[in-house]
C-alpha positions in Angstrom: 91.6 82.8 108.3 90.8 79.8 106.2 92.7 79.0 103.0 89.6 80.1 101.0 89.5 83.4 102.9 93.2 83.9 102.1 92.6 83.2 98.4 89.8 85.8 98.5 92.3 88.4 99.9 94.9 87.6 97.2 92.2 87.7 94.5 91.1 91.2 95.8 94.8 92.3 95.8 95.2 91.5 92.1 91.9 93.0 91.2 92.9 96.2 92.9 96.2 96.1 91.0 94.3 95.5 87.8 91.8 98.3 88.3 94.0 100.8 90.2 91.6 100.7 93.2 93.8 102.3 95.9 91.0 102.1 98.5 90.9 98.3 98.1 94.6 98.2 99.0 93.8 99.6 102.4 91.3 96.7 102.9 93.7 93.9 102.0 97.2 95.1 102.9 98.3 95.6 106.5 99.6 99.1 107.3 102.9 97.5 108.4 103.1 95.0 105.5 106.6 94.4 104.1 107.1 94.4 100.3 110.0 92.1 99.6 110.2 93.4 96.1 109.9 97.1 96.9 111.2 99.7 94.4 114.0 102.1 95.4 112.5 104.9 97.5 109.1 103.1 97.9 107.3 103.9 101.2 106.8 101.1 103.6 103.5 99.3 104.2 100.3 99.9 102.4 101.4 103.3 101.2 104.2 101.7 99.3 101.8 99.2 97.6 99.6 102.2 96.6 102.7 103.9 95.1 103.5 100.8 93.2 100.0 100.5 91.8 100.0 104.2 90.8 103.3 103.8 89.0 102.2 100.7 87.1 98.9 102.3 86.1 100.7 105.4 84.8 103.0 103.3 82.6 100.3 100.7 81.7 96.9 102.3 82.1 95.2 99.3 80.4 96.9 96.7 82.6 94.8 93.7 83.4 95.7 90.8 85.6 93.8 87.6 85.3 94.2 84.8 87.8 94.4 81.5 85.9 94.7 79.2 88.9 95.1 79.5 92.7 96.1 77.1 95.4 96.2 77.7 99.2 97.5 75.8 102.2 97.3 77.3 105.6 98.2 81.0 105.3 100.1 80.6 102.1 98.6 81.3 98.7 100.1 80.9 95.2 98.6 81.9 91.9 99.2 81.5 88.2 98.5 84.9 86.6 98.4 86.4 83.2 99.2 90.1 82.9 98.4 92.1 79.8 98.8 95.7 78.7 98.5 96.8 75.1 100.1 100.1 76.0 103.5 98.6 76.1 103.0 96.7 72.8 101.8 99.8 71.0 104.7 101.9 72.4 107.4 99.4 71.3 105.9 97.5 68.3 105.7 100.4 66.0 109.1 102.1 66.7 111.6 102.2 63.9 114.9 100.5 64.3 117.7 102.7 65.8 120.1 101.5 63.0 123.0 101.2 65.5 
């Protein structure tokens, strides 16, 4: 695949994470993919990525991921991203101090 093709795959991956599109994960993640940042008990491969998205979307249903910049060389892609979710802010910003 060309660097531009690889960038398109990464873009689709973050879009799937941002929207919760589990079907898209099957299109962009290999069934035997290794998640080097897997959570404890997370299934291997694409099923593990789906679990991660589902968990994030439960905690942050309004999560959005915006790619600010992307560079690719060969089969490597790096991106600068901005993630936002008002859910976390609204849960924590209005809590009273614990007075401990």
